[in-house]
C-alpha positions in Angstrom: 13.4 16.9 67.1 17.1 18.0 66.8 19.5 15.2 66.0 22.0 14.6 68.8 25.6 15.5 67.9 27.9 12.4 67.8 31.5 12.9 66.9 31.7 9.4 65.6 29.5 10.3 62.6 32.2 12.7 61.5 35.1 10.2 61.9 35.8 6.9 60.4 37.0 5.4 63.6 34.8 3.8 66.2 35.0 5.1 69.7 33.7 3.9 73.0 31.3 5.9 75.0 34.1 7.1 77.3 36.4 8.1 74.4 33.5 10.0 72.8 33.0 11.9 76.1 36.7 12.6 76.3 36.8 14.0 72.8 33.7 16.1 73.3 35.2 17.5 76.5 38.4 18.4 74.7 36.4 20.2 72.0 34.3 22.0 74.7 37.5 23.1 76.5 39.0 24.3 73.2 35.9 26.3 72.4 35.9 27.9 75.9 39.6 28.8 75.7 39.2 30.2 72.2 36.3 32.3 73.3 38.3 33.6 76.2 41.1 34.6 73.9 38.6 36.4 71.6 37.1 38.3 74.5 40.5 39.1 75.9 41.6 40.4 72.5 38.4 42.6 72.2 38.9 43.9 75.8 42.6 44.6 75.1 41.7 46.8 72.1 39.0 48.6 74.2 41.4 49.2 77.1 44.3 50.3 75.0 43.2 53.9 74.9 42.3 53.7 78.6 45.8 52.5 79.4 47.3 55.4 77.4 45.1 57.8 79.5 46.4 56.2 82.7 50.0 56.6 81.5 49.3 60.3 80.8 47.8 60.7 84.3 50.8 59.1 85.8 53.2 61.4 83.8 51.3 64.5 85.0 51.6 63.4 88.6 55.3 62.4 88.2 56.0 65.9 86.8 54.1 67.5 89.8 56.1 65.3 92.2 59.3 66.4 90.6 58.5 70.0 91.1 57.2 69.4 94.6 60.4 67.6 95.6 62.1 71.0 95.5 59.9 72.2 98.3 60.7 70.7 101.8 57.0 70.4 102.5 56.2 68.6 99.3 54.1 71.5 98.0 53.8 72.4 94.3 55.0 75.9 95.0 58.3 77.5 95.6 59.5 77.8 99.2 58.6 81.2 100.7 60.5 82.9 103.5 58.8 83.2 106.9 58.8 86.9 106.8 57.2 88.9 104.0 58.4 92.2 102.6 56.9 95.3 104.2 55.2 96.3 100.9 53.7 92.8 100.4 50.3 91.5 101.2 50.5 87.7 101.7 47.7 85.2 101.1 48.1 81.5 102.1 46.0 78.8 100.4 45.7 75.7 102.5 44.2 72.4 101.1 44.8 68.9 99.7 45.0 67.4 96.3 43.0 70.2 94.7 45.8 72.5 95.6 48.6 70.1 94.9 47.2 69.1 91.4 46.2 65.4 91.2 45.9 64.5 87.5 46.3 68.2 86.5 49.5 70.1 85.8 50.1 72.1 88.9 50.1 75.4 87.0 46.4 74.9 86.2 45.3 74.3 89.8 43.0 76.9 91.2 45.6 78.1 93.7 48.1 78.8 90.9 45.5 80.5 88.8 44.6 82.6 91.8 48.2 83.5 92.3 48.5 84.5 88.7 45.3 86.7 88.8 46.5 88.3 92.0 49.9 89.3 90.5 48.2 90.6 87.4 46.0 92.8 89.6 48.6 93.8 92.1 52.3 92.7 91.9 52.6 93.3 95.7 50.2 90.4 96.5 52.1 87.2 97.3 50.2 83.9 97.3 51.5 80.8 99.0 50.1 77.4 98.3 50.1 74.8 101.1 48.7 71.5 99.9 49.6 67.9 99.6 47.9 64.9 97.9 45.8 63.0 100.4 45.6 65.8 102.9 42.3 66.4 104.7 41.3 69.0 107.3 43.0 67.1 110.1 46.3 67.2 108.2 45.8 70.8 107.1 45.1 72.0 110.6 48.1 70.1 111.9 50.4 71.7 109.4 49.2 75.2 110.1 49.6 74.8 113.9 53.1 73.3 113.5 54.5 75.2 110.5 52.1 77.6 108.9 51.8 79.7 112.1 55.4 80.7 111.7 54.7 82.5 108.4 53.6 86.1 108.0 50.1 85.8 106.6 47.5 88.4 106.0 44.6 86.2 104.8 44.2 82.4 105.0 42.1 80.6 102.5 41.2 77.0 103.2 40.1 74.8 100.3 37.4 72.4 101.4 36.2 69.1 99.6 33.7 66.5 100.7 36.1 64.0 102.1 37.7 66.6 104.5 35.4 65.3 107.3 37.5 62.2 107.5 39.0 61.9 111.0 40.6 58.5 110.4 38.2 56.6 112.6 36.0 55.1 109.9 37.8 52.7 107.5 36.9 52.0 104.0 35.8 48.4 103.3 38.5 46.6 101.4 36.5 44.2 99.2 38.6 41.3 97.9 37.3 39.7 94.8 36.8 35.9 95.0 37.3 35.7 91.3 40.7 37.4 91.5 41.6 35.3 94.5 41.0 32.0 92.8 41.7 32.8 89.2 45.2 31.4 89.5 47.2 31.4 86.3 44.1 32.6 84.3 44.9 36.2 85.3 48.2 35.8 83.5 46.6 35.0 80.2 43.3 36.8 80.5 44.0 39.9 82.7 41.3 42.1 81.1 38.7 39.4 81.3 39.4 38.7 84.9 39.3 42.4 85.7 36.0 42.8 84.0 34.4 39.8 85.7 35.7 40.8 89.1 34.4 44.4 88.7 31.0 43.0 87.9 31.3 40.8 91.0 32.2 43.8 93.2 29.3 45.8 91.7 26.9 43.0 92.5 28.2 42.7 96.1 27.7 46.4 96.9 24.3 46.5 95.0 23.0 43.7 97.2 24.3 45.5 100.2 22.4 48.6 99.2 25.5 50.6 98.3 27.1 52.0 95.2 30.8 51.1 95.7 33.4 51.0 98.5 34.3 54.7 98.2 30.8 56.1 98.2 29.8 53.8 101.0 32.8 55.0 103.1 32.2 58.7 102.1 28.5 58.5 103.1 29.4 56.9 106.4 31.6 59.9 107.2 28.4 62.1 107.2 26.9 60.4 110.3 25.8 62.8 113.0 28.5 61.5 115.3 31.4 62.0 112.9 30.2 65.4 111.7 29.9 66.5 115.4 33.4 65.5 116.1 34.6 67.1 112.9 32.9 70.4 113.7 34.6 70.4 117.1 38.0 70.5 115.2 36.7 73.2 112.9 35.5 75.4 115.9 38.8 74.8 117.7 40.8 75.9 114.6 38.5 78.9 114.3 39.4 80.0 117.8 43.1 79.7 117.1 42.8 81.9 114.1 40.7 84.4 115.9 43.2 84.7 118.7 45.8 85.5 116.0 43.4 88.1 114.5 44.0 86.3 111.2 41.2 86.8 108.6 40.3 83.6 106.9 37.6 81.8 105.0 36.8 78.3 103.6 36.1 77.7 99.9 33.8 74.7 99.2 35.3 73.3 95.9 33.3 70.6 94.3 34.7 68.4 91.5 31.7 69.2 89.2 28.0 69.9 89.3 26.8 66.4 90.0 23.8 66.5 92.3 25.0 63.4 94.2 28.3 65.1 95.0 26.7 68.4 96.0 24.6 66.8 98.7 27.7 66.5 101.0 28.5 70.3 100.6 24.9 71.3 101.5 25.0 69.2 104.7 28.2 70.7 105.9 27.4 74.3 104.9 24.5 74.3 107.3 26.9 73.3 110.1 29.3 76.0 109.2 26.5 78.6 109.2 25.4 77.3 112.7 28.9 77.9 114.1 29.5 81.1 112.2 32.5 79.7 110.3 33.3 82.0 107.3 33.0 80.2 104.0 31.8 80.5 100.4 30.0 77.5 98.9 30.8 77.2 95.2 28.6 74.1 95.0 25.6 76.4 95.0 26.6 78.2 91.9 28.7 75.7 89.9 25.6 74.3 88.3 24.5 77.7 86.9 28.0 78.6 85.7 29.2 75.2 84.4 26.0 73.2 84.0 26.3 73.3 80.2 29.4 71.2 80.4 29.2 67.4 80.7 30.8 65.9 83.8 33.5 64.3 81.6 34.5 67.7 80.2 35.1 68.9 83.8 37.6 66.2 84.8 41.3 66.9 85.1 41.9 64.1 82.5 39.9 61.2 81.1 40.7 58.9 84.0 40.9 61.3 86.9 37.8 62.9 88.5 39.7 65.8 90.1 38.6 69.2 88.8 40.0 70.1 85.4 41.0 73.5 83.9 37.4 74.7 83.4 36.5 74.1 87.0 39.8 75.5 88.5 39.5 78.6 86.4 35.9 79.0 87.7 37.0 78.5 91.3 39.9 81.0 91.1 37.7 83.6 89.5 35.1 83.3 92.3 37.7 83.3 95.0 39.4 86.4 93.5 36.0 88.2 93.3 35.3 87.3 97.0 38.6 88.7 98.0 38.1 92.0 96.2 34.6 92.3 97.6 35.2 91.4 101.2 38.9 91.9 101.9 39.9 95.0 100.0 41.2 96.6 103.1 43.4 93.7 104.0 44.7 93.6 100.4 45.3 97.3 100.6 43.4 98.0 97.4 41.7 101.1 98.6 
């Protein structure tokens, strides 16, 4: 049988039972605090590279914001005049963060790569980029009806991503960690440890609720029959506006990567677009064949940002360019 530890056997002095309990408690507290400092030190080293990546991501977006500040609409593109030259063919690309360039230098977004490929093919093709971080279809339609309609445009391309069905009526659950709430001064001395434990707490919360995390839960809820029906009403209304203007247009479904989980959303909406005869190309159907040999990490805009990186944006711009040449050669005046 293991011998019971008694601090008095290691000291010359004699202690009462309460004094022994007090000393043992101090030793236990010391060991716990020491262990926390060791864990915090290990986590700090582990997170050091991650912090550098976050700083790099921030610098990229700050640079994009600085360039966008020169445009009154906040776009990462120069301001174009309302009227085009007579010898020009003008394309407008409408979208959100994929067009603006979240986590990716704006020159490498698929809109800018398309602009470059268009100019290389024909210097008389002008490409305007209309996109802001955080924009969804509701914002994009509003911009076009209020401002975009004033521009001479020959073809409108609408970038589409899986959160574009958000109408603002379904809110994301804002989970507040109990550990963070009651950690008090501990978070000052052990920020990495508290962050780790609270993330585990949040993961357990959503796992028991049958969900993955707050964002995935919110995104999936957007794909309810009711919300999709309301969303398609907006899409059909916008379609009627463009048809009245006799403006050729099409959507481009632009996934972040070839993840099967992500592609489910595109497949569900593509069936609705087909039902309502909305023109679109769905790159989620081919991205696996073209880029499936890359890991998901390799397709990110940067190590801490899941927006599409240069490999994906080059693929998107190439496919869109090919679709334009094949289906809109007359509008582009290439014949």
